[in-house]
C-alpha positions in Angstrom: -103.1 -20.2 15.8 -105.4 -17.7 17.5 -105.7 -18.0 21.3 -108.7 -16.4 23.1 -108.5 -15.2 26.7 -108.9 -18.7 28.0 -105.5 -20.4 27.3 -107.1 -23.8 26.9 -109.2 -22.6 23.9 -107.6 -22.7 20.5 -109.1 -21.2 17.4 -107.8 -21.8 13.9 -106.0 -19.0 12.2 -107.4 -17.5 9.0 -104.7 -19.3 7.0 -105.5 -22.7 8.6 -109.2 -22.2 8.2 -109.0 -21.4 4.5 -107.9 -24.9 3.8 -111.3 -26.0 5.2 -113.3 -23.5 3.3 -111.8 -24.3 -0.1 -112.3 -28.1 0.3 -114.9 -29.7 -1.9 -115.7 -33.2 -3.3 -113.1 -32.6 -6.0 -110.7 -30.4 -4.1 -109.6 -32.3 -1.1 -107.1 -30.3 1.0 -105.1 -32.9 2.9 -101.5 -33.7 2.3 -100.0 -37.3 2.3 -96.5 -38.6 2.9 -95.4 -42.1 1.9 -92.6 -43.7 3.8 -91.0 -47.0 2.7 -89.4 -49.1 5.5 -87.0 -52.1 5.3 -87.6 -54.3 8.4 -84.4 -56.2 8.0 -82.7 -54.0 10.7 -85.6 -54.5 13.2 -85.3 -57.1 16.0 -86.0 -60.4 14.4 -86.1 -58.8 11.0 -89.8 -58.2 11.2 -92.2 -55.4 12.2 -95.8 -56.3 13.1 -98.8 -54.1 12.7 -99.3 -53.9 16.5 -95.7 -52.7 16.8 -96.5 -49.7 14.7 -99.6 -48.9 16.8 -97.5 -49.3 19.9 -94.8 -46.9 18.7 -97.4 -44.3 17.8 -99.0 -44.7 21.2 -95.7 -43.7 22.8 -95.3 -40.6 20.6 -98.9 -39.2 21.1 -97.6 -36.4 23.3 -95.3 -34.8 20.7 -98.2 -32.7 19.2 -101.7 -31.6 20.2 -102.9 -32.5 16.7 -103.2 -36.2 17.5 -106.2 -36.0 19.8 -108.1 -32.8 18.9 -110.8 -32.4 16.3 -112.7 -29.5 14.7 -115.5 -27.6 16.3 -117.1 -25.8 13.3 -119.6 -23.0 13.9 -123.1 -22.7 12.3 -122.8 -20.9 8.9 -119.1 -20.4 9.6 -119.9 -17.2 11.5 -116.2 -17.3 12.7 -113.2 -19.6 12.2 -113.5 -23.1 13.7 -112.0 -24.1 17.1 -109.9 -27.1 18.1 -111.4 -29.2 20.8 -110.5 -32.4 22.6 -111.9 -35.6 21.0 -113.5 -37.3 23.9 -113.9 -40.5 21.9 -110.3 -40.6 20.5 -109.2 -44.2 19.5 -105.7 -44.5 18.2 -106.5 -47.8 16.4 -109.3 -46.1 14.4 -106.6 -43.9 12.9 -104.2 -46.6 11.8 -105.4 -49.2 9.3 -103.7 -52.0 7.3 -103.8 -53.3 3.7 -101.9 -55.2 1.1 -100.9 -54.3 -2.5 -102.8 -56.4 -5.1 -100.9 -58.6 -7.4 -98.5 -58.3 -9.1 -97.4 -55.8 -6.5 -95.2 -53.8 -8.9 -94.5 -50.1 -9.1 -97.6 -49.4 -11.3 -99.9 -51.1 -8.8 -98.2 -49.1 -6.0 -98.8 -45.8 -7.7 -102.4 -46.6 -8.4 -103.0 -47.7 -4.8 -101.3 -44.5 -3.4 -103.3 -42.3 -5.8 -106.6 -43.9 -4.8 -105.9 -43.5 -1.1 -105.0 -39.9 -1.6 -108.2 -39.3 -3.5 -110.4 -40.5 -0.6 -111.9 -37.8 1.7 -110.8 -37.8 5.3 -113.3 -38.2 8.2 -113.7 -34.6 9.3 -115.5 -35.5 12.5 -112.3 -37.0 14.0 -108.7 -35.7 14.5 -107.5 -34.8 11.1 -104.8 -37.5 10.5 -104.6 -41.2 9.7 -102.0 -43.8 8.8 -102.4 -46.7 6.3 -99.8 -49.5 6.5 -99.3 -51.1 3.1 -97.6 -54.4 2.5 -96.8 -56.6 -0.6 -94.1 -54.4 -2.1 -91.7 -57.2 -3.0 -91.9 -56.7 -6.8 -90.9 -53.1 -6.8 -87.3 -52.4 -8.0 -85.2 -50.6 -5.4 -87.4 -51.7 -2.5 -85.9 -54.4 -0.2 -87.7 -57.7 0.2 -90.3 -57.5 3.0 -90.6 -53.7 2.8 -93.8 -52.0 3.8 -95.2 -48.5 3.3 -96.8 -46.1 5.8 -99.1 -43.6 4.0 -99.7 -40.7 6.4 -102.5 -38.2 5.7 -102.8 -34.9 7.6 -105.3 -32.2 6.7 -103.6 -29.0 5.5 -105.6 -27.0 8.1 -103.5 -28.8 10.7 -100.0 -28.6 9.3 -97.8 -27.1 6.5 -94.6 -28.5 4.9 -92.2 -27.2 7.5 -94.2 -28.3 10.5 -95.0 -31.5 8.7 -91.3 -32.3 8.3 -90.8 -31.6 12.1 -93.7 -33.9 12.9 -92.2 -36.7 10.9 -88.8 -36.3 12.6 -90.5 -36.4 16.0 -92.1 -39.8 15.3 -88.9 -41.2 13.9 -85.7 -42.6 15.5 -82.1 -42.0 14.7 -81.1 -45.7 15.2 -82.6 -49.1 15.2 -82.6 -49.1 19.1 -85.4 -46.5 19.2 -83.5 -43.4 20.1 -85.8 -40.4 19.1 -84.4 -38.5 16.1 -85.0 -35.1 17.8 -85.6 -34.2 21.5 -89.2 -34.9 22.4 -91.2 -32.3 24.3 -91.6 -32.8 28.0 -95.1 -33.2 29.5 -98.4 -33.7 27.7 -100.1 -31.2 25.4 -102.8 -29.1 27.0 -106.3 -30.3 26.1 -108.3 -27.8 24.1 -111.6 -27.0 25.9 -114.9 -26.5 24.2 -115.5 -22.7 23.9 -118.4 -21.2 25.7 -121.2 -19.4 23.8 -120.0 -16.1 25.2 -116.5 -16.8 23.9 -117.8 -17.7 20.5 -120.0 -14.6 20.2 -117.4 -12.2 21.6 -114.7 -13.3 19.2 -117.1 -13.4 16.2 -118.3 -9.9 16.9 -114.8 -8.6 17.5 -113.6 -10.1 14.3 -116.4 -8.6 12.3 -116.1 -5.1 13.8 -112.3 -4.7 13.7 -111.6 -6.4 10.4 -112.0 -3.2 8.3 -109.4 -1.4 10.5 -107.0 -4.3 10.4 -107.3 -4.7 6.6 -106.6 -1.0 6.2 -103.5 -1.3 8.4 -102.3 -4.3 6.3 -102.8 -2.3 3.1 -100.8 0.6 4.5 -97.9 -1.8 5.3 -97.7 -2.8 1.6 -98.4 0.7 0.2 -94.7 1.5 -0.6 -94.2 -1.8 -2.5 -97.4 -1.3 -4.3 -96.5 2.3 -5.3 -93.1 1.2 -6.5 -94.6 -1.6 -8.6 -97.1 0.8 -10.1 -94.5 3.4 -11.0 -92.4 0.8 -12.8 -95.4 -0.3 -14.8 -96.2 3.3 -15.8 -92.6 3.8 -16.7 -92.9 1.1 -19.3 -90.8 -1.6 -17.7 -90.6 -5.1 -19.2 -93.2 -6.4 -16.7 -95.7 -4.3 -18.7 -95.2 -6.4 -21.8 -95.0 -9.8 -20.2 -97.7 -12.2 -21.1 -100.0 -13.7 -18.5 -100.5 -17.4 -17.6 -100.6 -19.4 -20.8 -103.4 -21.9 -21.3 -102.5 -25.5 -20.8 -104.4 -28.8 -20.1 -103.6 -28.3 -16.4 -105.8 -25.2 -16.2 -109.2 -26.9 -16.3 -111.5 -28.3 -13.7 -110.2 -31.3 -11.7 -112.1 -34.5 -10.9 -112.0 -36.6 -7.7 -109.6 -39.1 -9.4 -106.0 -38.3 -9.0 -102.8 -39.8 -10.6 -99.4 -40.3 -8.9 -95.9 -41.3 -10.0 -92.4 -40.4 -8.8 -88.8 -40.6 -9.7 -85.8 -40.3 -7.3 -82.4 -38.7 -7.9 -79.2 -38.4 -5.9 -79.1 -35.0 -4.2 -75.3 -34.7 -5.0 -76.2 -34.8 -8.7 -78.4 -31.7 -8.3 -75.6 -30.0 -6.3 -73.3 -30.6 -9.3 -75.9 -29.2 -11.7 -76.2 -25.9 -9.8 -72.5 -25.3 -10.3 -73.1 -25.1 -14.1 -74.5 -21.6 -13.5 -73.1 -19.0 -11.2 -75.1 -18.5 -8.0 -77.7 -21.1 -8.9 -79.4 -23.0 -6.0 -80.8 -26.5 -5.6 -84.3 -24.9 -5.8 -83.4 -23.4 -9.2 -82.2 -26.8 -10.4 -85.5 -28.4 -9.3 -87.5 -25.8 -11.2 -85.2 -26.3 -14.3 -85.8 -30.1 -14.3 -89.6 -29.6 -13.9 -89.6 -27.0 -16.7 -87.6 -29.3 -19.0 -89.9 -32.2 -18.2 -93.0 -30.2 -19.0 -91.4 -28.9 -22.2 -90.8 -32.5 -23.4 -94.3 -33.6 -22.3 -96.2 -30.8 -23.9 -94.1 -30.9 -27.1 -95.0 -34.6 -27.5 -98.7 -33.6 -27.3 -98.2 -30.6 -29.5 -99.4 -28.3 -26.7 -96.3 -26.4 -25.7 -97.2 -22.6 -25.4 -94.9 -20.0 -26.9 -94.8 -18.2 -23.6 -93.2 -19.6 -20.5 -95.2 -21.7 -18.1 -95.9 -20.1 -14.7 -95.3 -22.0 -11.4 -96.4 -21.1 -7.9 -93.8 -22.0 -5.2 -94.7 -22.0 -1.6 -92.4 -20.0 0.7 -91.8 -20.7 4.3 -92.9 -17.6 6.3 -91.8 -18.8 9.7 -89.7 -16.1 11.3 -87.4 -18.0 13.6 -85.9 -21.4 14.3 -88.0 -23.6 16.5 -91.3 -22.2 15.1 -91.6 -25.4 13.1 -92.7 -27.2 16.3 -96.0 -25.3 16.2 -98.6 -27.1 14.1 -100.6 -25.1 11.7 -99.7 -23.0 8.6 -97.3 -20.1 8.1 -96.6 -20.0 4.4 -96.6 -17.5 1.6 -96.1 -18.1 -2.1 -94.1 -16.7 -5.1 -95.1 -16.8 -8.7 -92.2 -17.8 -11.0 -91.6 -18.0 -14.7 -89.9 -21.4 -15.3 -88.8 -20.6 -18.9 -90.3 -23.7 -20.6 -89.9 -21.9 -23.9 -86.0 -22.2 -23.7 -84.7 -25.4 -25.2 -81.1 -25.3 -23.9 -81.1 -26.7 -20.3 -78.3 -24.6 -19.0 -79.7 -21.3 -20.5 -83.0 -22.3 -18.9 -81.4 -22.8 -15.5 -79.6 -19.4 -15.9 -82.9 -17.7 -16.8 -84.6 -19.3 -13.8 -81.8 -18.3 -11.5 -82.1 -14.7 -12.7 -85.8 -14.7 -12.3 -85.8 -16.0 -8.8 -83.0 -13.6 -7.8 -84.4 -10.5 -9.6 -86.4 -7.9 -7.8 -89.1 -8.5 -10.3 -89.6 -12.1 -9.0 -90.0 -10.8 -5.5 -92.6 -8.4 -6.7 -94.4 -11.2 -8.5 -95.0 -12.7 -5.1 -96.3 -9.4 -3.7 -99.9 -10.2 -4.5 -99.6 -13.5 -2.7 -98.0 -11.9 0.3 -100.7 -9.2 0.4 -103.4 -11.8 0.2 -101.8 -13.8 2.9 -101.7 -10.8 5.2 -105.2 -9.6 4.3 -106.9 -13.0 4.9 -105.8 -12.8 8.5 -108.5 -10.0 9.0 -111.3 -11.4 6.9 -114.3 -12.6 9.0 -114.9 -16.4 8.8 -118.3 -16.1 7.3 -117.0 -13.8 4.5 -114.0 -16.0 3.8 -116.1 -19.2 3.7 -118.5 -17.5 1.2 -115.7 -16.3 -1.0 -114.0 -19.7 -0.9 -117.2 -21.4 -2.2 -117.2 -19.1 -5.2 -113.5 -19.3 -6.0 -113.5 -23.1 -5.7 -116.4 -23.4 -8.1 -114.9 -24.6 -11.5 -116.8 -21.8 -13.3 -115.1 -19.1 -11.3 -111.7 -20.6 -10.3 -108.9 -18.1 -11.1 -106.0 -19.1 -13.4 -103.1 -18.0 -11.3 -100.5 -20.5 -12.6 -100.0 -23.7 -14.6 -98.6 -25.8 -11.8 -97.3 -25.7 -8.2 -93.8 -26.8 -7.3 -92.9 -27.4 -3.7 -89.4 -28.1 -2.4 -89.2 -28.9 1.3 -85.8 -30.1 2.5 -86.0 -33.1 4.7 -83.6 -34.8 7.2 -80.3 -35.7 5.7 -79.6 -38.6 8.0 -80.7 -42.2 8.2 -84.0 -42.6 10.1 -85.8 -45.6 11.6 -89.1 -46.6 13.1 -89.6 -49.7 15.2 -86.1 -50.6 14.2 -87.0 -50.7 10.5 -84.8 -48.5 8.2 -86.5 -45.8 6.2 -85.3 -46.1 2.6 -87.6 -44.0 0.5 -89.9 -41.0 1.0 -92.6 -39.5 -1.3 -95.2 -36.7 -0.9 -98.6 -35.9 -2.3 -100.4 -32.5 -2.1 -103.9 -31.1 -3.1 -104.9 -29.9 -6.5 -107.4 -27.2 -7.4 -109.6 -26.2 -10.3 -107.4 -24.3 -12.7 -104.2 -25.9 -11.3 -104.2 -29.6 -11.9 -100.5 -30.4 -11.6 -98.4 -30.4 -8.4 -94.8 -31.5 -8.3 -93.6 -32.1 -4.7 -89.8 -32.6 -4.2 -89.0 -33.7 -0.7 -85.5 -34.7 0.1 -84.2 -37.3 2.5 -80.8 -38.8 3.4 -79.0 -37.7 0.2 -81.9 -38.4 -2.2 -84.6 -36.2 -3.7 -87.9 -37.5 -5.1 -89.9 -35.7 -7.8 -93.6 -36.6 -7.0 -96.2 -36.0 -9.7 -99.7 -35.4 -8.6 -102.3 -34.7 -11.3 -105.8 -35.4 -12.5 -106.6 -38.6 -14.5 -108.3 -36.6 -17.3 -105.5 -34.1 -17.5 -102.5 -36.5 -17.3 -103.6 -40.1 -18.1 -100.1 -40.9 -19.2 -98.4 -39.9 -15.9 -95.7 -42.6 -16.6 -94.6 -40.7 -19.7 -94.2 -37.5 -17.8 -92.0 -39.3 -15.3 -89.8 -40.3 -18.3 -89.8 -36.7 -19.4 -88.4 -35.6 -16.0 -85.7 -38.3 -16.3 -84.8 -36.9 -19.7 -84.7 -33.3 -18.4 -82.5 -34.5 -15.6 -80.1 -36.3 -18.0 -79.9 -33.2 -20.3 -79.0 -30.9 -17.5 -76.5 -33.3 -16.0 -74.7 -33.8 -19.3 -74.7 -30.2 -20.4 -71.7 -28.0 -20.3 -71.5 -25.0 -17.9 -72.9 -21.7 -19.0 -70.6 -19.4 -21.0 -70.4 -16.9 -18.1 -69.4 -19.7 -15.8 -66.6 -20.9 -18.2 -65.4 -17.4 -18.8 -65.1 -16.8 -15.0 -63.1 -20.0 -14.6 -60.8 -19.0 -17.5 -60.1 -15.5 -16.1 -59.3 -16.9 -12.6 -55.5 -17.3 -12.2 -54.5 -20.2 -10.0 -51.1 -20.4 -8.2 -49.6 -22.7 -5.6 -48.9 -21.3 -2.1 -46.6 -23.2 0.2 -48.2 -24.2 3.5 -46.4 -25.8 6.4 -48.4 -28.7 7.9 -48.5 -29.7 11.6 -45.7 -32.3 11.1 -43.3 -29.7 9.5 -43.7 -30.9 5.9 -44.4 -28.4 3.2 -47.5 -28.7 1.0 -48.8 -26.5 -1.7 -52.3 -25.1 -1.6 -54.0 -23.9 -4.8 -55.0 -20.2 -4.4 -57.2 -18.3 -6.9 -55.9 -14.9 -7.7 -57.8 -12.0 -9.2 -56.9 -11.4 -12.8 -54.7 -8.5 -13.4 -56.2 -5.4 -14.9 -54.9 -3.6 -18.0 -53.0 -1.1 -15.8 -51.3 -3.8 -13.7 -50.3 -5.7 -16.8 -48.7 -2.5 -18.2 -46.8 -2.0 -15.0 -45.5 -5.6 -15.1 -44.1 -5.0 -18.6 -42.3 -1.8 -17.4 -44.6 0.5 -19.3 -46.0 3.7 -17.9 -48.9 3.6 -15.5 -52.3 4.1 -17.1 -54.0 7.1 -15.4 
């Protein structure tokens, strides 16, 4: 967020503003979280619509985003400002509905996708809530459960600050104890900028942008030089193929599809142990890759080269920064090795790719663009965005996006109702019509599929493909390197005296003896 001389004036940063510039009728740039609540733990076993409004009224002071709206300048001569909404009405932001019969999972997914496909009212504060009832016929949902569909425009929030926002409106028990400490006092109202403030900042941005862009390029010069030298030296990056063509790389329509599947987070933790040094994020990518391999194979569309995914990266530099609304993200482009059939070998290849220096350099262009966009004048950025978001000129940077934002690993409540499930939806774009969001909550992780109706009319089948990929990785044997490391590790028992004086034996892993040490043990001469 950019702060002019007047501390009560708040201007959008370049990264925040770009989510406004790239929005169109088919590319809506809001994000949506779906929370499922079981009211059986609430007082009287019921939560009324007015109770939800009352709860949100009490939490209005946790963030300035609730009561401020955009002040967009003519012809986007500079980035917009946040200003206080003089006509703010909380009840205009929280609506109510009911799932149509039969109220099953399919109807739920259709309803969620349709709500996500609707544009937000950009003249009001950029958030809203939709309370949805009638979920009694959905397996896994408790009787009487209801959903709260929360939409927030991406110019207002990113994944990390969004997770903090959700925690701030939640409770850690049914009594209403806030899940995290709430800020003291009220947010400062954002004033309407004066004409002189607007002109001075617009002129300063336009005049100084070339100098600031040059400085940004100099900062990345060593990395760019190193990358160029490796390419000239004939490194393997030089022979790598680009982004393969898939059904997801065409223009998107206003009509989105949604489905989701949820797994135990402990199962993914076990899977990562099948490959040395693999992470949960590697496992997420491996499951997505395996699911896409099965899906595209069924349609006879699997490319010979690996699919390419873009993974957002949190760029917040310190703890506590997540309390600030707005965006602070970068991105990394990753091969997900969809051309490898064996699930463990695929996981190992993904692990190597995400760890390798080459993977870091593949995100170099994204980091450069993130830094450079800070210094592009609003009018220029808005004009370029209109070109890049046109379906005729949209760049093909990847086949899909995969976002993994860890959520709170504790039971949360709202109005006494227990939160049981969490889902997430994100924007699509021309040339990238598949987004897999994987938020985690209280020991569970959900794989959320967001795609276009023309690109993926059979979204239910892709959900089955993700389940199949999960099962394959779960049931697979550890990698050869992992098994070899376990075989070479010598385990002994070391006596340990406990507090009560009894002797126990603790298993201690020893380093395997070298050839020299084995020779010494057999009484043979030392190997020099």
